[in-house]
Backbone bond lengths (Angstrom), bond angles and torsions (degrees), N, CA, C in turn:
res aa  C-N    CA-C-N  psi(-1)  N-CA   C-N-CA  omega(-1)  CA-C   N-CA-C  phi
1 M - - - 1.458 - - 1.527 110.36 -
2 S 1.337 118.35 132.26 1.459 122.57 -178.58 1.514 110.94 -70.29
3 T 1.314 115.98 146.02 1.461 120.84 172.42 1.518 108.21 -95.11
4 I 1.309 117.02 161.84 1.457 122.99 -177.45 1.541 108.54 -115.07
5 D 1.359 116.56 131.92 1.458 118.28 177.76 1.528 110.14 -84.23
6 E 1.346 115.75 -178.66 1.469 121.14 -173.88 1.526 112.77 -66.94
7 E 1.345 117.60 -15.40 1.455 119.84 179.69 1.541 111.55 -106.14
8 G 1.317 115.92 12.19 1.463 120.18 173.77 1.513 115.47 86.63
9 R 1.323 118.59 10.47 1.465 120.47 179.58 1.516 110.49 -90.47
10 R 1.313 115.56 140.23 1.453 120.53 177.03 1.523 110.34 -78.55
11 I 1.313 117.55 130.57 1.462 122.96 -179.29 1.530 109.20 -98.79
12 R 1.317 116.48 120.21 1.458 120.82 178.94 1.536 111.29 -77.12
13 E 1.353 116.18 -41.72 1.450 120.04 -177.52 1.519 109.13 -159.94
14 C 1.314 117.40 148.36 1.469 123.08 176.50 1.522 107.97 -129.38
15 I 1.338 116.61 118.36 1.451 121.98 -174.08 1.525 109.27 -115.96
16 P 1.317 119.39 131.87 1.481 121.48 177.47 1.525 111.25 -60.42
17 L 1.313 117.28 139.48 1.447 121.96 176.37 1.532 107.92 -82.99
18 E 1.322 115.34 100.78 1.457 120.77 -175.07 1.508 110.47 -151.59
19 G 1.317 116.42 174.90 1.463 122.04 177.48 1.514 112.37 63.23
20 L 1.341 116.11 -142.34 1.453 121.79 -176.80 1.533 112.53 -61.00
21 R 1.339 116.78 -39.29 1.455 119.54 -179.90 1.526 111.10 -62.84
22 A 1.325 117.19 -36.29 1.470 120.26 178.13 1.525 110.02 -67.31
23 V 1.334 117.50 -38.59 1.458 121.14 178.51 1.519 110.31 -64.93
24 I 1.345 116.20 -45.13 1.469 121.53 178.16 1.523 110.73 -59.39
25 S 1.339 116.04 -46.29 1.456 120.69 -179.96 1.510 111.66 -60.14
26 Q 1.313 116.51 -43.68 1.463 121.19 -179.96 1.524 111.59 -64.34
27 N 1.337 116.58 -44.86 1.471 121.00 -178.03 1.527 111.35 -66.29
28 M 1.346 117.37 -41.97 1.461 119.96 -178.30 1.528 111.07 -70.70
29 S 1.332 117.86 -33.82 1.458 120.48 175.32 1.528 110.81 -66.14
30 K 1.321 116.51 -41.70 1.445 120.46 176.40 1.518 111.26 -63.67
31 S 1.337 115.74 -40.56 1.465 120.79 178.74 1.518 112.10 -57.35
32 K 1.306 115.67 -46.65 1.475 119.78 -174.75 1.536 112.24 -77.72
33 L 1.327 117.68 -34.23 1.460 121.20 -174.33 1.516 114.26 -85.90
34 E 1.341 117.54 -32.29 1.448 120.31 -171.96 1.536 114.52 -106.84
35 F 1.336 117.44 -11.95 1.463 119.73 -175.54 1.526 110.53 -122.83
36 P 1.352 118.11 111.85 1.475 120.30 177.27 1.525 110.01 -66.51
37 Q 1.322 116.39 116.60 1.455 120.04 -170.75 1.527 112.10 -109.97
38 G 1.302 115.35 142.44 1.449 122.81 174.15 1.511 109.82 -134.59
39 T 1.328 116.26 140.36 1.472 120.79 -177.13 1.526 110.44 -124.84
40 G 1.321 116.10 134.02 1.453 122.11 172.87 1.520 109.15 -119.91
41 S 1.322 116.59 147.21 1.471 120.41 -176.15 1.529 110.89 -134.36
42 A 1.319 115.44 155.14 1.456 121.30 175.48 1.524 108.42 -145.85
43 Q 1.334 115.61 136.20 1.460 121.00 177.16 1.523 107.65 -91.64
44 L 1.337 116.40 115.44 1.456 120.92 -171.93 1.529 111.18 -123.35
45 D 1.317 115.11 150.72 1.459 122.72 -177.70 1.529 109.65 -83.60
46 I 1.340 117.72 123.78 1.465 121.23 -179.67 1.529 111.98 -107.74
47 T 1.327 117.70 19.23 1.462 120.75 -177.92 1.525 112.07 -56.56
48 R 1.329 116.89 -45.23 1.466 119.37 -179.28 1.514 112.23 -69.13
49 L 1.318 116.27 -32.70 1.470 119.21 175.92 1.539 110.00 -65.47
50 M 1.325 116.64 -38.64 1.459 120.96 177.76 1.525 110.43 -65.11
51 E 1.336 116.64 -40.12 1.463 120.20 178.15 1.523 110.16 -64.79
52 F 1.314 116.59 -42.59 1.468 120.93 178.21 1.520 110.27 -60.13
53 R 1.308 117.36 -44.60 1.476 122.38 -178.87 1.534 110.20 -60.46
54 R 1.330 116.12 -44.08 1.468 119.04 179.07 1.527 111.38 -61.81
55 E 1.316 116.75 -41.81 1.475 120.67 -179.75 1.537 110.93 -64.08
56 V 1.316 115.92 -47.43 1.462 119.76 -177.86 1.528 110.57 -65.16
57 N 1.304 117.34 -44.08 1.464 119.67 -178.83 1.531 111.86 -67.02
58 E 1.319 116.66 -29.93 1.469 120.26 174.04 1.523 109.55 -64.76
59 K 1.313 115.81 -41.47 1.463 121.53 179.46 1.524 110.98 -66.68
60 L 1.330 117.38 -33.32 1.464 121.89 -174.32 1.526 113.75 -93.41
61 K 1.328 117.76 -3.14 1.471 120.33 -169.80 1.528 113.30 -58.42
62 D 1.327 118.75 -34.85 1.470 120.26 -179.32 1.525 112.89 -71.40
63 S 1.358 115.81 -19.55 1.455 120.16 -179.35 1.532 111.72 -86.41
64 G 1.321 116.10 -12.31 1.473 120.51 -178.26 1.528 112.34 81.43
65 R 1.319 117.54 0.72 1.461 121.12 179.13 1.517 109.98 -89.92
66 K 1.345 116.04 157.22 1.446 121.10 -178.14 1.524 109.98 -149.37
67 I 1.327 115.84 130.08 1.462 121.09 177.22 1.521 108.62 -83.12
68 T 1.334 117.55 129.54 1.446 121.58 178.74 1.539 109.36 -99.20
69 F 1.348 115.17 165.09 1.454 118.49 175.29 1.534 110.21 -64.58
70 G 1.319 116.33 -32.91 1.454 119.09 177.26 1.528 111.66 -59.79
71 D 1.344 116.60 -41.58 1.461 120.70 176.69 1.523 110.25 -60.93
72 L 1.325 115.84 -45.27 1.464 120.62 -177.51 1.516 111.65 -63.51
73 Y 1.342 117.14 -37.71 1.455 119.32 -178.22 1.543 111.34 -72.25
74 V 1.317 116.64 -32.11 1.463 118.73 176.22 1.533 110.24 -65.80
75 K 1.327 116.70 -43.47 1.462 119.79 177.61 1.530 110.76 -66.24
76 T 1.321 116.78 -39.13 1.474 120.61 176.75 1.520 110.17 -58.12
77 A 1.330 116.32 -45.28 1.468 121.43 179.99 1.528 110.32 -62.05
78 A 1.336 116.86 -41.17 1.464 120.69 -178.90 1.527 110.67 -64.18
79 C 1.334 116.80 -42.24 1.460 120.97 178.73 1.525 111.07 -65.09
80 A 1.338 116.38 -42.96 1.456 119.93 179.88 1.527 111.29 -65.98
81 M 1.325 116.66 -38.67 1.461 119.65 179.32 1.532 111.10 -67.52
82 E 1.318 116.73 -33.69 1.464 119.70 178.51 1.526 110.77 -59.16
83 E 1.336 117.11 -30.17 1.461 121.91 179.37 1.544 111.66 -90.57
84 N 1.319 117.31 -5.55 1.462 121.05 -175.82 1.515 110.21 -139.15
85 M 1.325 115.83 57.30 1.453 120.98 -174.97 1.531 113.32 -66.06
86 E 1.336 117.13 -12.67 1.468 119.89 176.27 1.520 112.07 -64.19
87 L 1.345 117.47 -14.96 1.463 121.79 179.34 1.520 112.66 -100.35
88 N 1.310 116.00 -5.07 1.468 120.60 -176.20 1.530 109.39 -89.39
89 G 1.327 115.40 76.70 1.447 117.80 -174.89 1.509 113.08 -167.06
90 S 1.329 115.35 -165.70 1.453 122.04 -179.48 1.521 110.31 -152.05
91 R 1.332 115.70 160.66 1.463 121.79 176.43 1.523 107.40 -119.30
92 Q 1.327 115.96 116.28 1.452 119.85 -178.53 1.526 110.59 -159.73
93 N 1.331 114.92 147.62 1.466 121.52 178.35 1.529 112.35 54.61
94 G 1.330 115.58 38.52 1.469 119.72 177.77 1.509 114.77 71.56
95 Q 1.333 117.90 18.31 1.457 122.06 -178.02 1.522 111.93 -130.29
96 L 1.322 116.04 148.94 1.459 122.12 168.65 1.519 106.92 -98.95
97 I 1.327 116.17 119.03 1.467 121.67 -173.38 1.519 108.13 -111.93
98 Y 1.328 116.52 126.67 1.461 122.70 179.06 1.520 109.38 -111.65
99 Y 1.345 116.29 133.44 1.464 120.77 -175.16 1.515 111.96 -105.80
100 D 1.318 116.51 146.85 1.465 122.18 170.88 1.523 110.96 -82.36
101 D 1.326 116.40 -38.20 1.469 121.11 -179.91 1.525 110.94 -74.24
102 I 1.319 116.20 141.20 1.467 121.43 173.26 1.532 106.76 -107.44
103 N 1.315 115.77 94.21 1.466 122.64 -179.08 1.530 107.90 -110.53
104 I 1.309 116.18 115.24 1.471 120.80 -171.66 1.518 111.44 -100.64
105 S 1.324 114.78 125.08 1.455 122.54 173.05 1.530 107.71 -87.97
106 V 1.341 116.16 122.80 1.461 121.17 -174.91 1.534 109.19 -106.94
107 A 1.317 117.19 110.75 1.462 120.38 179.75 1.527 109.60 -68.81
108 A 1.328 116.69 129.86 1.457 121.10 -178.37 1.519 110.14 -148.09
109 S 1.327 116.05 140.89 1.446 121.02 175.50 1.521 108.57 -90.92
110 I 1.319 117.31 110.04 1.463 123.19 -177.37 1.519 109.06 -116.25
111 N 1.323 115.68 116.18 1.473 120.44 -179.02 1.533 111.24 53.53
112 G 1.334 115.13 37.43 1.462 120.39 176.33 1.512 115.22 82.10
113 V 1.338 117.17 6.92 1.469 121.31 -177.52 1.521 108.86 -122.28
114 L 1.341 117.33 137.32 1.457 121.66 176.41 1.520 109.68 -71.71
115 M 1.324 115.93 120.03 1.460 122.16 177.16 1.538 108.02 -121.04
116 T 1.326 116.08 152.03 1.465 120.14 -178.99 1.534 110.45 -132.17
117 P 1.314 117.06 70.47 1.482 119.18 177.75 1.523 110.56 -65.04
118 V 1.331 115.19 152.13 1.462 120.80 -174.23 1.531 110.48 -110.60
119 L 1.311 115.28 127.83 1.460 122.03 174.41 1.525 108.17 -100.13
120 E 1.316 116.30 108.01 1.459 120.82 -175.96 1.535 111.46 -77.98
121 H 1.340 115.50 146.04 1.467 123.19 174.63 1.529 111.38 50.50
122 A 1.339 115.27 48.07 1.460 120.31 -176.42 1.542 112.65 -61.54
123 D 1.329 115.64 -28.78 1.473 119.51 -179.86 1.512 111.67 -71.09
124 Q 1.335 118.23 -19.34 1.453 122.63 -177.43 1.524 112.51 -96.83
125 K 1.323 116.73 9.42 1.467 121.49 -179.90 1.527 110.43 -123.39
126 D 1.330 115.71 141.98 1.452 117.76 177.31 1.521 110.40 -84.63
127 I 1.318 116.88 176.72 1.458 120.63 -171.68 1.518 112.49 -63.06
128 E 1.328 118.05 -34.87 1.465 120.37 179.93 1.537 110.64 -69.91
129 E 1.300 117.49 -39.01 1.468 121.01 177.43 1.525 111.36 -65.67
130 I 1.330 115.37 -41.67 1.460 119.24 178.42 1.519 111.11 -64.21
131 S 1.331 116.15 -43.83 1.466 119.99 -179.96 1.523 111.56 -61.47
132 E 1.314 116.69 -44.41 1.476 120.77 -179.55 1.524 110.74 -64.20
133 E 1.331 117.41 -43.17 1.459 120.25 -178.72 1.527 111.68 -67.32
134 L 1.341 116.63 -42.26 1.465 119.07 179.12 1.526 111.61 -65.78
135 N 1.319 117.06 -37.84 1.458 120.46 178.80 1.526 111.24 -62.70
136 K 1.329 117.26 -43.07 1.462 121.08 176.24 1.532 111.03 -63.21
137 T 1.325 114.93 -42.21 1.467 120.03 -179.06 1.531 111.00 -61.17
138 Y 1.310 117.49 -46.82 1.469 120.54 -179.84 1.527 111.49 -64.11
139 T 1.324 116.61 -35.36 1.462 119.94 178.22 1.523 110.28 -65.46
140 Y 1.325 117.44 -43.88 1.462 120.40 177.22 1.530 111.33 -60.68
141 L 1.331 116.42 -44.29 1.474 120.32 -178.10 1.536 111.36 -64.18
142 K 1.321 116.83 -40.96 1.467 120.01 179.75 1.524 111.83 -64.82
143 K 1.319 115.92 -29.08 1.470 120.80 178.39 1.518 112.31 -89.07
144 G 1.341 117.02 -0.02 1.450 120.87 178.99 1.509 114.73 77.37
145 K 1.333 116.67 17.35 1.464 120.80 -179.19 1.529 110.11 -90.02
146 L 1.329 115.70 68.87 1.471 120.67 -173.85 1.526 111.75 -67.18
147 M 1.319 117.99 -27.90 1.462 120.44 -178.30 1.537 111.59 -67.45
148 R 1.331 116.98 -17.20 1.464 120.70 179.94 1.516 111.69 -89.28
149 V 1.339 117.31 -1.81 1.469 121.54 -173.18 1.537 110.39 -120.49
150 K 1.327 116.22 137.51 1.473 120.03 176.05 1.524 107.95 -85.21
151 L 1.333 115.68 124.53 1.452 121.13 -178.27 1.530 112.23 -118.69
152 E 1.327 117.31 5.92 1.453 121.66 -179.91 1.531 109.68 -132.06
153 G 1.336 115.16 165.53 1.461 120.50 174.08 1.518 114.48 91.50
154 A 1.345 117.51 14.53 1.470 120.16 179.14 1.526 110.50 -74.95
155 T 1.321 116.19 151.19 1.459 122.22 175.21 1.528 112.24 -112.17
156 F 1.331 116.32 -8.07 1.461 122.21 -171.43 1.522 107.41 -166.05
157 S 1.338 118.16 154.92 1.465 120.59 -178.24 1.522 112.28 -128.36
158 V 1.341 114.01 153.84 1.471 122.37 175.95 1.513 108.74 -127.58
159 S 1.333 116.72 130.01 1.458 122.91 177.41 1.529 108.86 -122.50
160 N 1.311 116.29 106.93 1.470 121.11 -176.61 1.522 110.02 -106.35
161 L 1.356 115.82 111.77 1.461 121.62 175.25 1.531 110.79 -111.69
162 G 1.335 115.38 26.07 1.446 120.36 -176.42 1.520 115.85 -63.43
163 S 1.322 117.17 -20.99 1.460 119.74 -179.11 1.538 112.34 -90.49
164 Y 1.333 115.85 3.49 1.465 121.15 -178.59 1.536 110.62 -113.78
165 L 1.308 116.73 168.87 1.456 122.37 -178.75 1.534 109.39 -83.26
166 I 1.338 114.78 64.95 1.451 122.70 -179.20 1.518 108.28 -125.49
167 D 1.323 116.70 118.36 1.464 121.16 179.52 1.524 112.92 -90.87
168 D 1.339 117.26 -23.11 1.464 120.89 -174.87 1.518 109.38 -155.93
169 Q 1.295 117.08 115.09 1.470 120.14 177.39 1.523 109.94 -119.11
170 H 1.327 116.07 142.43 1.442 122.90 174.80 1.534 107.16 -116.16
171 P 1.320 117.84 85.32 1.466 120.27 -174.31 1.526 112.98 -64.62
172 F 1.338 116.15 143.77 1.450 121.90 173.66 1.524 109.99 -76.41
173 L 1.326 115.46 148.01 1.450 120.08 174.84 1.517 110.78 -62.43
174 N 1.334 114.48 151.19 1.459 120.97 172.87 1.534 105.56 -103.06
175 P 1.353 117.92 90.93 1.460 120.31 -171.37 1.517 113.26 -62.20
176 P 1.348 117.03 144.70 1.473 126.67 7.68 1.525 113.83 -95.20
177 Q 1.343 118.87 17.41 1.455 121.46 -178.77 1.532 110.76 -59.05
178 A 1.315 116.04 147.98 1.475 121.33 -174.09 1.523 113.11 -86.88
179 A 1.345 118.43 -12.45 1.458 118.83 -175.85 1.520 112.06 -155.64
180 I 1.330 115.24 154.10 1.472 122.28 173.90 1.526 108.98 -142.39
181 F 1.307 116.94 135.58 1.456 125.51 -177.10 1.520 109.11 -99.95
182 G 1.328 117.89 126.45 1.465 122.06 -178.92 1.510 112.58 -117.11
183 I 1.321 115.67 142.29 1.478 121.59 -179.97 1.520 108.71 -126.74
184 S 1.322 116.81 131.21 1.462 122.33 177.80 1.532 109.08 -104.66
185 R 1.330 116.80 -174.29 1.468 119.89 -174.89 1.519 112.00 -73.99
186 N 1.325 115.60 157.79 1.454 122.63 175.82 1.530 109.90 -83.73
187 R 1.337 116.52 138.09 1.467 121.79 177.74 1.531 108.71 -132.37
188 V 1.335 117.27 140.29 1.441 121.56 175.77 1.532 107.81 -86.65
189 L 1.331 115.63 115.19 1.455 122.58 -175.69 1.523 110.03 -130.68
190 P 1.344 118.25 153.24 1.475 119.97 176.99 1.530 110.94 -72.99
191 I 1.324 116.21 131.43 1.468 122.37 177.74 1.527 108.86 -135.65
192 Y 1.323 116.48 164.97 1.458 121.88 173.62 1.527 109.73 -91.84
193 N 1.349 116.12 130.90 1.465 118.72 175.26 1.525 109.57 -86.06
194 E 1.323 116.86 -173.98 1.461 121.09 -175.36 1.527 111.94 -68.01
195 E 1.336 117.67 -18.92 1.450 120.98 178.75 1.540 111.64 -93.03
196 G 1.330 116.46 4.16 1.455 120.12 178.89 1.510 114.36 82.31
197 Q 1.343 116.87 12.80 1.454 121.20 179.40 1.524 110.28 -93.70
198 I 1.330 115.73 148.78 1.463 120.52 176.78 1.513 108.78 -84.39
199 V 1.332 115.69 121.87 1.474 121.47 -177.69 1.532 107.92 -136.26
200 P 1.331 117.98 160.45 1.467 119.72 175.23 1.511 111.34 -71.14
201 G 1.331 116.18 136.10 1.458 120.89 178.84 1.513 110.06 -125.39
202 N 1.324 115.28 143.13 1.474 120.93 177.51 1.523 107.78 -88.74
203 M 1.321 115.89 93.36 1.462 121.48 -170.56 1.532 111.72 -102.49
204 T 1.313 114.48 131.57 1.465 122.23 179.63 1.519 108.56 -128.54
205 L 1.333 116.02 138.43 1.465 120.41 177.02 1.513 109.99 -88.85
206 F 1.330 115.97 121.24 1.462 123.00 176.86 1.518 108.34 -108.45
207 S 1.330 116.25 137.14 1.469 121.30 -177.51 1.526 110.58 -128.56
208 L 1.301 114.79 149.77 1.466 120.03 172.83 1.506 108.49 -132.64
209 T 1.317 115.90 121.76 1.469 121.99 175.23 1.519 107.74 -102.24
210 I 1.342 116.06 133.98 1.457 120.70 179.57 1.520 110.99 -125.60
211 D 1.316 114.71 160.23 1.454 122.55 170.55 1.528 106.65 -84.47
212 H 1.357 116.63 110.83 1.466 119.90 -178.10 1.523 111.87 -69.60
213 G 1.308 117.46 -11.57 1.447 119.83 172.56 1.524 112.52 -78.94
214 F 1.336 114.61 -14.63 1.465 121.22 -178.57 1.528 112.05 -103.42
215 A 1.339 116.84 -38.75 1.471 120.77 -173.36 1.520 110.62 -146.84
216 D 1.335 115.25 164.20 1.451 122.37 179.17 1.524 111.55 -95.72
217 G 1.327 116.02 160.76 1.462 121.24 -174.13 1.528 114.70 -63.57
218 V 1.316 118.14 -24.37 1.459 119.39 -179.04 1.532 111.50 -61.95
219 L 1.340 116.66 -26.58 1.464 120.20 179.09 1.518 111.28 -70.66
220 V 1.328 117.08 -25.46 1.463 120.15 173.96 1.523 109.77 -63.68
221 A 1.341 115.51 -46.72 1.461 120.24 179.95 1.530 111.01 -61.44
222 K 1.312 117.04 -42.32 1.466 120.73 -179.54 1.520 111.24 -65.15
223 F 1.336 116.85 -39.04 1.465 120.61 179.72 1.533 109.73 -64.90
224 L 1.326 117.13 -45.46 1.466 120.22 -179.21 1.523 111.68 -67.45
225 E 1.335 118.19 -30.24 1.457 120.84 173.17 1.528 110.05 -63.80
226 S 1.325 116.45 -40.01 1.469 120.45 177.74 1.522 110.90 -66.19
227 V 1.327 117.09 -38.48 1.473 121.06 175.57 1.516 109.78 -58.77
228 N 1.318 117.01 -44.52 1.459 121.22 -178.30 1.537 111.10 -62.90
229 K 1.320 117.27 -36.51 1.462 120.94 176.50 1.528 111.55 -61.01
230 V 1.323 115.14 -42.43 1.470 119.46 179.50 1.530 110.34 -65.59
231 L 1.332 117.09 -43.59 1.461 120.99 -178.08 1.524 111.59 -64.65
232 K 1.334 117.38 -30.92 1.468 121.18 -179.21 1.518 112.67 -77.63
233 D 1.338 117.36 -23.08 1.476 120.13 -179.23 1.530 111.22 -143.46
234 P 1.342 117.05 64.58 1.465 119.71 -178.11 1.521 113.19 -63.62
235 W 1.312 118.20 -25.56 1.464 121.12 178.64 1.525 110.35 -62.48
236 K 1.306 117.45 -29.96 1.461 121.54 178.89 1.520 111.73 -79.91
237 Y 1.325 117.24 -38.97 1.464 120.85 -169.34 1.541 114.93 -95.09
238 M 1.320 118.31 -31.97 1.460 119.74 -169.88 1.529 113.12 -69.60
239 Y 1.317 116.93 -21.50 1.467 119.82 176.24 1.532 111.80 -108.12
240 H 1.337 115.02 9.20 1.461 120.21 175.06 1.516 110.15 -71.77
241 K 1.341 116.08 134.06 1.455 120.98 177.36 1.529 107.55 -130.18
242 A 1.348 114.69 116.67 1.458 119.48 -178.89 1.535 109.37 -69.01
243 S 1.296 114.92 149.48 1.472 118.84 175.42 1.512 108.61 -74.32
244 G 1.304 117.20 148.62 1.467 121.03 -179.10 1.516 111.90 -63.58
245 R 1.318 116.51 137.41 1.462 120.75 178.65 1.529 109.15 -86.28
246 E 1.331 114.19 145.49 1.460 118.65 -177.60 1.525 110.24 -69.57
247 A 1.327 116.24 143.41 1.448 121.62 178.51 1.522 109.93 -72.32
């Protein structure tokens, strides 16, 4: 039998705020209250990225492996961050901290819970290595094997909602990280090609939210310009592996 609250609404269920949900609630509240956030977005053509994905998956089909768009966006973010290291950092304890490592926290809904596994040294791995590592990570998380997954030490985050009916997302920062990269769904829209003709384009809205206490908005524009470079020539970037930086 339903209970009634003080305003006359029937309550179906009341669940204590604890565990992972309590941690998520605390982090998101801190994100919104303590970090002045600004988001910039750009609608970019992913046609060449789609072509690259088809080619690679054709090559990999006998192995049973498959590159996902999520894998591609993580590598895209790593390449863009490599060109914009001023955003690879955090603000904490009265300091601006800049990192050499590019460790990407990948937001994922696992068994109905938001998880943020960390892919270390993403800039030093090619797309196939990233795909294989993320696939193993998601398998461990779905089986509840959290001890097999790194959940700390990220320098930057990626939130991909491309498989959902979302045209524009403004992701919240994952404190104390200075930036988070957001991806919305792909839409076929009319665009002008290089010859001035109207053609269908595979357009996706990419967003970057930054901590304005850490960096200025112009860095958002520079980061998204780097993203566009990767999308225009994925054959050049997806197998790029940065050399390890000295400790």
